[in-house]
C-alpha positions as a printed NumPy array, in Angstrom:
array([[ 11.557, -12.726,  22.844],
       [  9.894, -16.169,  22.952],
       [  9.555, -18.512,  19.975],
       [  5.873, -17.614,  19.681],
       [  5.473, -14.018,  20.865],
       [  2.037, -12.539,  21.311],
       [  0.671, -10.866,  18.175],
       [ -1.747,  -8.031,  17.571],
       [ -3.218,  -7.861,  14.079],
       [ -4.083,  -4.241,  13.271],
       [ -6.745,  -3.516,  10.656],
       [ -7.876,   0.042,   9.774],
       [-11.166,   0.096,   7.831],
       [-13.577,   2.553,   6.26 ],
       [-16.617,   1.308,   4.345],
       [-15.211,  -2.158,   3.647],
       [-18.497,  -4.108,   3.61 ],
       [-17.751,  -5.84 ,   0.315],
       [-14.383,  -7.179,   1.503],
       [-14.513,  -7.456,   5.293],
       [-15.922, -10.995,   5.506],
       [-13.181, -12.492,   3.346],
       [-10.489, -10.603,   5.221],
       [-11.7  , -11.631,   8.693],
       [-12.34 , -15.226,   7.629],
       [ -8.718, -15.504,   6.553],
       [ -7.562, -13.966,   9.834],
       [ -9.734, -16.377,  11.83 ],
       [ -8.003, -19.252,  10.032],
       [ -4.465, -18.29 ,  11.068],
       [ -2.377, -21.261,  12.242],
       [ -0.113, -19.748,  14.853],
       [  0.864, -21.303,  18.164],
       [  1.067, -18.011,  20.034],
       [ -1.712, -15.71 ,  21.226],
       [ -3.387, -13.428,  18.662],
       [ -5.662, -10.444,  19.128],
       [ -7.249,  -8.436,  16.313],
       [ -7.887,  -4.701,  16.648],
       [-10.038,  -3.05 ,  13.982],
       [ -9.923,   0.755,  13.83 ],
       [-13.071,   1.937,  12.061],
       [-13.059,   5.4  ,  10.506],
       [-16.824,   5.934,  10.7  ],
       [-18.133,   3.416,   8.179],
       [-21.669,   4.035,   6.915],
       [-22.096,   1.072,   4.55 ],
       [-22.826,  -1.652,   7.131],
       [-19.203,  -2.5  ,   7.933],
       [-19.712,  -1.843,  11.641],
       [-22.727,  -4.137,  11.758],
       [-20.697,  -6.886,  10.094],
       [-17.883,  -6.335,  12.597],
       [-20.345,  -6.654,  15.462],
       [-21.544,  -9.962,  13.999],
       [-17.958, -11.189,  13.724],
       [-17.307, -10.665,  17.436],
       [-19.351, -13.791,  18.178],
       [-16.96 , -15.809,  15.992],
       [-13.791, -13.922,  16.953],
       [-13.713, -13.399,  20.72 ],
       [-10.246, -11.841,  20.34 ],
       [-11.66 ,  -9.09 ,  18.08 ],
       [-11.555,  -5.531,  19.447],
       [-13.253,  -2.654,  17.608],
       [-12.164,   0.928,  18.211],
       [-13.115,   4.244,  16.655],
       [-10.813,   6.187,  14.343],
       [-12.552,   9.59 ,  14.279],
       [ -9.844,  11.256,  12.159],
       [-10.674,   8.781,   9.334],
       [ -6.958,   8.474,   8.497],
       [ -5.684,   4.902,   8.398],
       [ -2.217,   5.745,   9.731],
       [ -3.768,   7.324,  12.817],
       [ -6.065,   4.337,  13.192],
       [ -3.058,   2.029,  13.248],
       [ -1.352,   4.266,  15.809],
       [ -4.427,   4.186,  18.057],
       [ -4.612,   0.409,  17.806],
       [ -0.894,   0.061,  18.551],
       [ -1.259,   2.205,  21.681],
       [ -3.66 ,  -0.321,  23.261],
       [ -2.276,  -3.5  ,  21.68 ],
       [ -1.209,  -6.32 ,  23.99 ],
       [  0.869,  -8.137,  21.375],
       [  4.647,  -7.979,  21.249],
       [  4.454,  -8.09 ,  17.437],
       [  2.191,  -5.868,  15.336],
       [  0.967,  -7.383,  12.068],
       [ -0.443,  -4.646,   9.854],
       [ -3.218,  -5.851,   7.539],
       [ -5.589,  -4.333,   4.985],
       [ -9.287,  -4.939,   4.408],
       [ -8.842,  -5.457,   0.645],
       [ -6.594,  -8.464,   1.272],
       [ -7.019, -12.098,   2.306],
       [ -4.206, -13.917,   4.095],
       [ -2.773, -17.406,   3.828],
       [ -3.243, -19.532,   6.983],
       [  0.462, -19.209,   7.844],
       [  0.645, -15.444,   7.227],
       [  1.126, -14.516,  10.884],
       [  3.463, -17.443,  11.573],
       [  5.614, -16.609,   8.532],
       [  5.708, -12.91 ,   9.446],
       [  6.911, -13.656,  12.969],
       [  9.426, -16.26 ,  11.785],
       [ 10.999, -13.972,   9.157],
       [ 11.077, -11.054,  11.583],
       [ 12.89 , -13.1  ,  14.216],
       [ 15.248, -15.071,  11.96 ],
       [ 16.291, -12.168,   9.725],
       [ 17.077,  -9.728,  12.513],
       [ 15.309,  -7.039,  10.476],
       [ 13.226,  -4.339,  12.103],
       [ 10.291,  -5.076,   9.782],
       [  9.247,  -7.961,   7.545],
       [  6.614,  -8.378,   4.888],
       [  5.699, -10.031,   1.634],
       [  4.845,  -9.191,  -1.93 ],
       [  1.627,  -7.556,  -3.094],
       [ -0.096, -10.343,  -5.03 ],
       [ -3.152,  -8.828,  -6.733],
       [ -6.138, -10.848,  -7.935],
       [ -9.164,  -9.188,  -9.522],
       [-12.628, -10.748,  -9.513],
       [-14.177,  -8.619, -12.293],
       [-12.757,  -8.06 , -15.795],
       [-11.494,  -4.607, -14.835],
       [-10.198,  -5.867, -11.503],
       [ -8.326,  -8.679, -13.275],
       [ -6.869,  -6.17 , -15.755],
       [ -5.705,  -3.899, -12.946],
       [ -4.167,  -6.893, -11.169],
       [ -2.311,  -7.813, -14.363],
       [ -1.017,  -4.262, -14.764],
       [  0.089,  -4.194, -11.126],
       [  2.53 ,  -7.044, -11.788],
       [  4.008,  -5.563, -14.976],
       [  7.296,  -3.721, -14.681],
       [  6.328,  -1.593, -17.682],
       [  3.14 ,  -0.485, -15.936],
       [  4.115,  -0.229, -12.276],
       [  7.907,   0.036, -12.285],
       [ 10.609,  -2.092, -10.644],
       [  9.51 ,  -1.896,  -6.986],
       [ 10.531,  -5.236,  -5.472],
       [  7.358,  -5.879,  -3.491],
       [  5.291,  -5.768,  -6.707],
       [  7.204,  -8.621,  -8.36 ],
       [  7.532, -12.053,  -6.775],
       [ 11.177, -12.961,  -6.243],
       [ 13.597, -14.287,  -3.632],
       [ 13.936, -13.023,  -0.082],
       [ 15.946,  -9.809,   0.144],
       [ 16.486,  -6.613,   2.098],
       [ 14.43 ,  -3.891,   0.376],
       [ 13.232,  -0.326,   0.808],
       [  9.606,  -1.251,   1.502],
       [  7.211,  -4.221,   1.649],
       [  3.48 ,  -4.722,   1.313],
       [  1.944,  -3.973,   4.729],
       [  4.505,  -5.48 ,   7.115],
       [  5.074,  -6.698,  10.643],
       [  7.265,  -5.208,  13.346],
       [  7.802,  -5.224,  17.076],
       [  5.394,  -3.003,  18.961],
       [  8.189,  -1.43 ,  21.012],
       [ 10.068,  -0.451,  17.844],
       [  6.928,   1.019,  16.286],
       [  6.114,   3.109,  19.363],
       [  9.741,   4.229,  19.737],
       [  9.604,   5.561,  16.156],
       [  6.464,   7.541,  17.003],
       [  4.3  ,   5.251,  14.905],
       [  3.156,   6.252,  11.454],
       [  3.296,   9.887,  10.417],
       [  0.012,  11.089,   8.911],
       [  0.751,  12.69 ,   5.547],
       [ -1.935,  14.983,   4.068],
       [ -2.597,  12.521,   1.222],
       [ -3.437,   9.748,   3.695],
       [ -1.027,   7.427,   1.866],
       [  2.585,   6.141,   1.907],
       [  2.871,   6.095,   5.701],
       [  4.543,   2.669,   5.516],
       [  7.12 ,   3.865,   2.971],
       [  7.89 ,   6.789,   5.254],
       [  8.284,   4.612,   8.355],
       [ 10.528,   2.121,   6.589],
       [ 12.668,   4.929,   5.219],
       [ 13.127,   6.39 ,   8.696],
       [ 14.115,   2.991,  10.049],
       [ 16.544,   2.37 ,   7.191],
       [ 18.111,   5.801,   7.714],
       [ 18.7  ,   4.744,  11.326],
       [ 20.646,   1.694,  10.132],
       [ 17.928,  -0.964,  10.303],
       [ 16.877,  -3.449,   7.625],
       [ 13.482,  -4.183,   6.074],
       [ 13.064,  -7.786,   4.91 ],
       [ 10.955,  -8.973,   1.983],
       [ 10.179, -12.689,   1.993],
       [  7.932, -14.603,  -0.459],
       [  6.815, -16.995,   2.281],
       [  4.664, -14.172,   3.726],
       [  1.705, -14.669,   1.406],
       [ -1.508, -12.76 ,   0.896],
       [ -3.84 , -11.861,  -1.97 ],
       [ -4.761,  -8.247,  -2.621],
       [ -8.089,  -7.362,  -4.235],
       [ -7.495,  -4.269,  -6.368],
       [-10.009,  -1.559,  -7.14 ],
       [-12.575,  -2.493,  -9.768],
       [-13.819,   0.949, -10.839],
       [-11.96 ,   3.5  , -12.955],
       [-12.633,   6.385, -10.58 ],
       [-11.426,   4.439,  -7.549],
       [ -8.27 ,   3.424,  -9.41 ],
       [ -7.594,   7.032, -10.406],
       [ -8.075,   8.327,  -6.84 ],
       [ -5.839,   5.623,  -5.385],
       [ -2.884,   6.292,  -7.669],
       [ -3.375,  10.058,  -7.535],
       [ -3.066,   9.858,  -3.729],
       [  0.029,   7.66 ,  -4.003],
       [  1.656,  10.138,  -6.39 ],
       [  0.845,  13.07 ,  -4.138],
       [  2.235,  11.149,  -1.182],
       [  5.605,  10.745,  -2.908],
       [  5.857,  14.539,  -3.201],
       [  4.972,  14.804,   0.483],
       [  7.768,  12.385,   1.336],
       [ 10.173,  14.634,  -0.562],
       [  8.998,  17.67 ,   1.441],
       [  9.077,  15.71 ,   4.702],
       [ 12.486,  14.069,   4.311],
       [ 14.338,  16.32 ,   1.889],
       [ 14.815,  13.555,  -0.706],
       [ 12.863,  11.003,  -2.721],
       [ 12.173,   7.634,  -1.088],
       [ 13.552,   6.193,  -4.361],
       [ 14.118,   7.346,  -7.939],
       [ 11.07 ,   5.455,  -9.254],
       [  8.65 ,   8.439,  -9.085],
       [ 10.705,  10.293, -11.685],
       [  9.263,   8.161, -14.517],
       [  5.611,   9.249, -14.106],
       [  6.807,  12.765, -13.319],
       [  8.71 ,  12.82 , -16.607],
       [  5.656,  11.473, -18.446],
       [  3.327,  14.196, -17.176],
       [  5.916,  16.906, -17.625],
       [  6.655,  15.72 , -21.152],
       [  2.976,  15.587, -22.096],
       [  2.416,  19.102, -20.769],
       [  5.468,  20.552, -22.521],
       [  4.832,  18.918, -25.892],
       [  1.124,  19.844, -25.758],
       [  2.097,  23.499, -25.327],
       [  4.44 ,  23.214, -28.317],
       [  1.872,  21.417, -30.452],
       [  0.482,  24.577, -32.164],
       [  3.998,  25.294, -33.414],
       [  5.251,  21.772, -34.008],
       [  3.048,  18.76 , -33.192],
       [  5.695,  16.09 , -33.81 ],
       [  7.187,  15.992, -30.28 ],
       [  3.725,  15.323, -28.842],
       [  2.98 ,  12.567, -31.357],
       [  6.365,  10.982, -30.755],
       [  5.827,  11.004, -26.995],
       [  2.288,   9.624, -27.288],
       [  3.506,   6.927, -29.659],
       [  6.322,   5.956, -27.335],
       [  3.953,   5.807, -24.391],
       [  1.546,   3.655, -26.391],
       [  4.401,   1.231, -27.122],
       [  5.156,   0.949, -23.397],
       [  1.473,   0.413, -22.546],
       [  1.149,  -2.182, -25.286],
       [  4.154,  -3.982, -23.853],
       [  2.488,  -3.984, -20.439],
       [ -0.661,  -5.527, -21.943],
       [  1.073,  -8.244, -24.   ],
       [  0.007, -11.658, -22.792],
       [ -3.248, -10.466, -21.241],
       [ -5.389, -11.956, -24.001],
       [ -8.913, -10.57 , -24.168],
       [ -8.111,  -8.313, -21.193],
       [ -5.378,  -6.51 , -23.129],
       [ -7.445,  -3.355, -23.911],
       [ -8.429,  -3.052, -20.251],
       [ -4.826,  -3.627, -19.128],
       [ -3.704,  -0.902, -21.562],
       [ -6.267,   1.505, -20.076],
       [ -5.523,   0.5  , -16.48 ],
       [ -1.773,   0.995, -16.916],
       [ -2.36 ,   4.39 , -18.555],
       [ -4.694,   5.439, -15.719],
       [ -2.249,   4.328, -13.051],
       [  0.709,   6.137, -14.6  ],
       [ -1.126,   9.326, -15.502],
       [ -2.976,   9.737, -12.194],
       [  0.194,   8.968, -10.217],
       [  2.168,  11.513, -12.221],
       [ -0.502,  14.211, -11.916],
       [ -0.762,  13.592,  -8.175],
       [  2.998,  13.92 ,  -7.902],
       [  3.001,  17.204,  -9.863],
       [  0.237,  18.705,  -7.743],
       [  2.014,  17.577,  -4.578],
       [  5.176,  19.319,  -5.716],
       [  3.38 ,  22.485,  -6.782],
       [  1.573,  22.693,  -3.458],
       [  4.923,  23.094,  -1.739],
       [  6.204,  21.819,   1.585],
       [  4.106,  23.862,   3.997],
       [  0.994,  21.692,   4.31 ],
       [  3.099,  18.567,   4.731],
       [  5.35 ,  20.111,   7.349],
       [  2.377,  21.579,   9.252],
       [  0.714,  18.163,   9.278],
       [  3.837,  16.473,  10.611],
       [  4.44 ,  19.204,  13.172],
       [  0.866,  19.037,  14.424]])
């Protein structure tokens, strides 16, 4: 492959009017010596996103817009990959803005590391008080766990990265993303399949972007509920957990349910568990200043919704997941 292989940036969207301008402006500003095309797979936006995309085509002649009628982002990425002309696929997200060297760094790390995929850390930045609190919680090990891509650190081989870049031929040979019923965790699944085949996934802090987290409680709950459910689906799909990290929120929800049932007989186990959880949440909020109450609530929402999603995914059993993957 050449020093500056052709690149296709793949962006699945659905009702991203509030964020699409910032995302595309950062993609227009990429400083990369090779050829770049951008393919946006729209899942039927109704909020004006399509009209904004049409307006952007005058400023981005390399922008291609395709339809994603299934409204599932993994399938949108697969459709874009099938028509991409780039040798390298750079997967991006509409809630994120990218440093000018994002594409160049992704290609460099991918080529120099010899890994099958490369990506950076998730660096959240909220623009409202709740968004800032969620961003703070998303960088706390007590709130989000020890996943490497959540916490800025040195370059390393890891289990997964935020978004990621990979060679188009490798992506197509793997069958692309698998569409899980939850509509989430397709990247974790792909990276796990590659790692099981003996390949490496490289995390590098030079691949820089800024993620804009949800800024409404309901949206935060739905996001983490889907992520929790997706981890159960990965268990049903692959016969094992992608990592042991989901066991913490699973234990929290299971413990709350068990001690609540025992409460009429002996309330102390429930109070002890709630007190212990409050200590953990307080630890996650320390240092957040006036945002501390919101960080406390955001961390609690993230952990509880994730755990409940995981429980429901487990209780639903393997059949829906396996039918989805078979179909």
